[in-house]
N, C-alpha and C positions, 0 to 999 in steps of 0.2 A: 406696293403692298403685296401683290402677288408673288413678286421675288422673296420678300421676307418670309412668307408663307412657305415657299418652296424651300428655302435654306433650313428652317425649322424641322419640316417634315424630313428632309433628307439627314439632319443630325439623328432625329429620333430613329430612323431606319438603321443608321449606321451603328448607333449604341445597342438597339435591339439584337441587330445580326452579331454583333459582338458578344453579347450575352449568351446567345444561342449556341455559337460555334466554340466558345470558350477563349475568345480572343481578349487579352487585356487592353484596358484603357489607362493612358498614361495620367497617372496621379503625383507626378514627381513634385509639381509645386505644391502638394497639400502639406500643410504643417501638422508636425505631431503634436496631438493634443496632451497636455498635462494637467491632471488634476491636484496632485500635490508635489510640490518641490521642497525636498528635504535638504536643510543646509547645516549639516555637521562643520567643524572647524578644521580637525585634524583626525588622523588614525595614527594608531601607535606602530602597527606594523603591516600585514596585509589586510586586505578587505574582508577576508574570512578565515576562521579556523585558529586564529592565535590569540593573544592577549587584546582584548577589545578596547578600542578608543572611542571616540563619539559617533563614528559610521557604522561600525562592523554589524552590530545587532540590527540595525534597520536594513543594511545591505542583504543580510542572510535571508531576513523575513521577506522582503519585498523586491529585491533587485537581482538576485544570484539567478544566472542563466538568462538575464536580459541582454538588451543592446548597450553598446558604448559609443559615445560620441566625443570626439576632441573639441574643447572648447579653447578659443584664444585668451587665456587668462594671466593673471600675474602671480608669481614671476614668470612662470613657463606654462606651456598648455596643460590644461587638466582634464580630467575625464568626467562626463556626464554620463551616469548609468540610469538605464530608463527601461521599464517593464510595465506594461498594462496601465499606463496612466500616470505612473509615479516615477518621480526622477529623483535622483540624489547627486549632489555636487559638495566636494570639499570646498569650503568657503575660504579656508585660509586662516591664520592667525594674526591679530593685530587689525588695527581699522583700515588702514589703506589697502591691504590686501584683501580683506572682507568686502568692503565697498565695491572696490573695482571688480572682483570676481564675481559678485552678485550682479552687478550691472551687466557684466560680460555675459552671463548666463540668460538674463531676464532679455537682453536685446539679441540674442540669437534668432535669426530669422527662421530657423529650421523649426522652431517649436512655438506652439500656440498656448500662451499662459493667461489668456483672456479669463478664464475660468479656474485658474490654479489658486490653491492656497499655499502660502510659503510657511514651512515649519522649520524655524530656526531652533537647533539645539546644540546644548554644550555643558560644559562644567565651569566651576567657578569657586571663589572663596565666599561663603557666607557671612553675613554680618553678625559680629559676636553680639549675643543679647537677643538676637531674633531666630536665626537659623542654625542647624547643626548638620553634620556630615550625612548626607543620603537625602536630605530634604529636596524634593522637586518643588521648584518655583514656576507659577506661571506668571510671566511678566506682564504688566500693565503699562509701564512706562520704562524708557532707556534714558539715561543721562550720561552727558560727556564729561569726565573728570577732567580732561585736559583743556577745555575752553574756560577761561577766566583768567584770574591770576593766582600764582602760587608762589609762597615765600618758603624761606629757609628758616625754621625755627630759630637757628642760633642768630639770625639778623633781627628778629623782631623785638621791641622794647619790653614785651612782657609775654608770658606764656598764657595765651586765650584759649588754647584746647584746639584750634583750629589754624589752618595756614593757607587757606582758599579764600579768594575774595571774587565776588559776583561782579561781572561785566555784561550789562544788558544788552551790548551791541552783539552780543553772540548768541542771544536767546532764540532767534529763529532756527539754528541748527544744534543748539546745545542739548536739547532734550526733545524727544518724541513721545506722546501718549499714544497708545495703540486703540484700536477700535473697542470701545466699552462694551457695546452689544455683543461682540465676538467674543471678548475677554470673559464676558460674564458666562455666555454658553460653554465655552471651553473649560472654565474653572468647574461648573456644575457636572461635566462629563467625568472629570478626573479628582474631583476632591475627596473621594471616598477610597480611594486607592491606599493601600498601606505598604509604603515604600520599606524595603529590607534595610538591616544593618548587620553589623558583625559583633561579636562578644567583645574582640580586641578594641574596636572603636567605642562600645558602650564603657569599657573600662578606662580609656582614655579620657572620655568625657566627665566621668565620675570623679577621676583624680584631679582634673584640671578645673573643673567648676563643680564643686562639692556643694551639695544643698541649692542647686540653681535649678528650678523648675524648667525654664525654658531650654537647658542643656540635657537634663536627665529624663529624657522620653523618647519614644519611637520617632523615626522619621515620618514626616507629614508631606503632603502635597498643600502648598501654600500659595497665596498671591504676593506679589512684590515688585519692587523696582529694582532694575539693574542699573549700576553705574560702571561705564565703560572707560577703562584705561589702556593706552598702548603700555604702560608701566606696570610690570607684575608687582604691585606694591603688597606691604603687609604694615601694619602698625596703628597705634591708637590715635595718631595726629591724622592719617589718612582715612580712618575708620570715621573720625569726628568730621572730617572733610566731606565724606560721601553723606553722612547724615544731613549736613548743612546743604548740600548740593540738593538732594531729594526735597528737602523742605523749601528752599529756594525757589525751585521750579514747580512747586505745588503738585508734586506727583500724587497720583490718587492713593497708593500704597506705599507701605514702609520701605526703606532701603533694606534690600534682603541679600544681594550678592554683587560681588565684585567680578569683572569679566574683561574682555579684550575687544568685542567685536559688536556687541548689540545695537549700539546707536548707529553704527555705520551701516550695519546691513539694513536696518530701518531706513535710513536716509536713500539707499539704493533702491529698496521697495517702494518707498514713496515716490521717487523720482520716475519709476516705471507705472505708477498711478495704482499700485495694488495694496496700499497700506491697510486698506479695510479688511484684507485678506491675511495680514500677518499674524503667525502665532510663533511667541519665544517660549521656549522650555530651558530652564537651567536648573542643574543638579548640583548640589554642593559635595566637593571633595577635599576641602579644607577651609581654614577659617581665616577672616581678614585681619586678624591681629596675632602677635607671637605669643607662643605658649611661656608660661613662667619658666624662667631660667634659661629662655633661649633668646640669642641676639642676632641681627641679620648676618654678621659674618660666620656665624655657625651654621646657617641655612646655606648661604651663597658664597662665602668666601672659598679660597683655593684648599685651605687646610681642612680635613676631616676631624670632626669633634666626636669624642666618645660619648657625650650625651645624647647625640642622634644616633647611636648603634646600640643603645638599651632596648629592651623590651618594653618600657614605658614611653618611649619618645614618639615624637610627632611622625618620624618617618616609618615607625611600624603600624601606623595605622592604616589598615588593609581594606579601605573602603571603596577604592576606585572602581574595581569590576563590579562591584555590587550597585554603586551609584550610576554605573552606566546601563545596568539592568533597570533600575528604577526610572531612568529618564525613558529608556525604551519603552517600558511598560505603559507609561503615560502617552507617549507619542503614538504608539501602536492604538491605543483607545481612539485618539484623534484622527489618525489616518484612516481607520476603518469607518468612523463617522462620517467623514469626507466623503469617502467613496461610496457610502450608503446614502449619502446625500441628507445626513441629519444634522448638518451645520448649514445654517443659512444667514 
C-alpha cells in the first residue's frame, strides 16, 4: 500500500516539475477528437479556388490551413483534412468505394469519432413531380435500388410501369432509416433557408413543365428519401421503380432524389455504431427523367447531338455551382450548430 502511494506521489511530482520547467509530456497515444466528419463524394478540380465540386466550399470555410492525414482507402490512399475538431474526406463515387472509404476513416485509430456527427453531402437527380434543380433535401431514409429483382421491359408480358420486384430476403440491408429525432432537429434548423437558382434554370423548367406548380417555384429545403444506385440512370421506368421501392420499404418521406452512395455510407456508419449521428444532405442538379425530345443516346452516346447544344437544352442549365452553394449553406448551419452544441 505504501509503495502504491509512493508511486502516485512520484508521478505527481514529475508532472508538476515538467509543467514548471516547460518540459513536454508524451501524448503520442492521445486520439484526435472529431466533432464533425464531412463526407462529400467528389471534387471537380482542386480543393480550393476553382470550379466547386461537393467538397470545395466546406474545405475553404472549415479546413483550409489545417492538417492532412493519409487514409488507407479505396482505390488508393486518400487525404483526410482536419482542423479544430472538423474533418473532411472524399468518400468516393459508387456504393463500394463510399462504404469502404467511410469504414476506413471511421476505423482509423488515430481519430476519436465517439462524439462525432457524420455529415454526408452531395448532389443527385431529383424525382420528377417532387423536386427541382437547386432543392436541398434532408434525407430521412436511404434505399438501395440494386437489391431486389429488376427486369428488362422488353421481356415482360405487359407494360406495368415498373420493372423492379421486391425480395424481402434483402430487407436487412436494402434500406436504412435515419434517427427520426435527429432528422427532425436538422430539418427545423434549415427548413427556412432560401436556396438560390438561376434565370436560365427557371426558363428551362417553365418550358419543360408549363403550368406545373411543383416545378415553377423557387428552390426549397425539403425532407425526402434518397434511392441509391451504382448505375447513373434516368427514365420513367426507373422513376416508377424508385417510387415503388420507397413505398415498399415504408420510408417516412417521399422519394426525393436518386444518387450513388447514401445507403452504403449509412451501412458503414451503422457498422461503426454511429447511425444516430448521421445526417445526409443532397442537392438537386438534374432530374431523374429525360427532358422532352431527348433520348439516352443523345446524352450518353458517342455522337454529339445538336439539340444538346441549343440555348434551351438540358446541358445549358447552369445550376451546378449554385446548387453546391445551396448545399453548403445548409451544411454550414448544421456544422455551426454541432460545434456550438445545439444538436443533441
